[in-house]
N, C-alpha and C positions, 0 to 999 in steps of 0.2 A: 694197924696192918693198911691205913687208907693211900693207896699211892705204890702199891708196891705192882711188881712187875717180875715175875718166873723170867730168868734169862740159862742160854744152855752157852758153854763157851769150851768146845770139843777139845783145845788145848789144857784142859785146869786138869788134874783127878779128881776135880770134884765137876763136874761140867755144869751142873742144874746149879745158880744161885736165884737169890729172891736180893732185893736191890730196889731203891728209893725210887719215883720219878723220877726226880730231876736227877739223879745218881751222882756219881763222883768219875769222872775218867778213866781211874783205874780198875773199876768195879763195873764198869757200863763194855768189859770185852763178852765178844759174843753177840748174840740176836736173842729179841724174844721169843720168847716160844708161844706159839697158836697151845690151845686146850682145843682134843674131841674130845666127848662127852656122849658117850655111846648108853642109850638107855632106855625101854621102852616105857619105863611107867612115870607120866605125866608127873602127877607130884611131888615124888622123888627129883626128878630132873628136873622143876620150878627149883625144887629148894634148895640144891647142889649150885645150879645157876646164880640164884641169892647168892649163897655162901662165897660163893666163885666172885661174881662182879663184885663183890663190896671187896673183896680180901686180895684181886690181881683187877684193878680196874683198867690196867697199860695191857692184859693182854688182850687177844681176840680171843670167843669162846665159839665153837662149832658145837650145835647138837645133830647126832645119828640114834634116829629113833628106829633101828636094824642094821643088823650085820653087813646088809647090802649098799643100805648107803654110805656106814664104816668106809668101806670099802671104793666103794664112789669118790669120798671125799681123797682117799689116797692116789686115786690114780690119778682124778683132775689137778690135785697138786705135783703128779710127775709127768703132768701133759701141758701144767702152766707155760704160756710165754714169759711170763715174770719172774726174771730169776729168783727175785727178793723172795717173792711168795712159795714160790717153789724149793728153796735152799731152809727156809723156819725149818727148826725144832716144831715138833708136837710132842706133847702129853695127851698118851691117851688114855682116858679112863673107863672101862668098857665092863660092861654088867655080864656078871655070868653067863643070864641067862636072853642074851639080848636076843630080838625078837627075829627071825628073817634064818640064822646061823645061830650054831651054839658057838658062844665063846673061843673055845679051843679051836673052831672051825673058821672064827674069824685072824684069832692069833696065828695060825698057821699057815692063811693066805698074806697075812701082813709083814711076816716074818720073810716070807720069799719076795719081796720088794724092796728094791735100791731106798735106805731111806739116806740121802746124800747131805741132809739137812741139821739129823740129831732127832732120837727120835724112844720115847720110854712108853712102854705100855703096862699100866697096872690095871689086875681084873680086880669088878667089883664083887665078892663073895658073899654069901649069908653067912652066920655066926656059925663057929666049928667048921666051915667047910675045907678053909684053906689045905690041909692035910690030902683030902681025897684030890684036889686040885692040881697038889704035888705030886701024883700020878702019871699027868697027864707030860705027852710031848709036842711040841714046844712049850719050855716052862713063860712064861712073859718076866718082865724085870721085875714087876713086885705084887705082892695081893693084899688088898683093903679089904675087911669086914666093915658091910652095908648095915646100920648106918654109922657114918665117920665123920666124927668132927673135922673142921680142915686145918686145922693145925698139926692132927694125925698123919692127916694125907700130904702137906709142907714139909713134915719130919723124915715122911719115907722118902722122900721127890730127893728134895735136899742131902740124905746121907746114902744117894744112889754111888756107886763106884763102878760100872760096867752091868752088871746084873746086877738089881739090885732087890731080887727074891727075900731075901733073907732081911734085909733092911725092915719091910712092911709086912713080915710078920707078926702075929705075935710071939711073946717069948717062949714060950709052952711050944710053941711050933715049928722054930724057927728047924731049918736042916743042921745034923752031929759033923 
């Protein structure tokens, strides 16, 4: 996976894709995505950062240690004078218990904000808790149980069509 970049192309039925850093012109349609990792647990953040940086060295990775920091990250992007930064797509990996706000409170606030560059929100949950979170509204684009391996995250993101909530859940918990 060395030298890979996560791209977003809204003109494609599968907008999220992985390409090599060199990339072929036909594969490089769209824009490189930024990744926002929202989690308060330092050891878990460090482990995820190592995996993400090793697997996706071409993407910018940002860390928010609280829900307020995650919302501030989005607010600054919306006010950013640099159009390229403002329109970059964002893959948001948010812990269910991010400090400062509950995951669904953050999610509700984020879904109210316009996202002209594209966005996917994946909620990171404890083992067996996906069914509990599906009862909340609004739902994120996907769920992943913690801890997760990078290939599982990648399958979740790349299989997304619009809302990806069923793509990330374990088979036993997928909606009927």
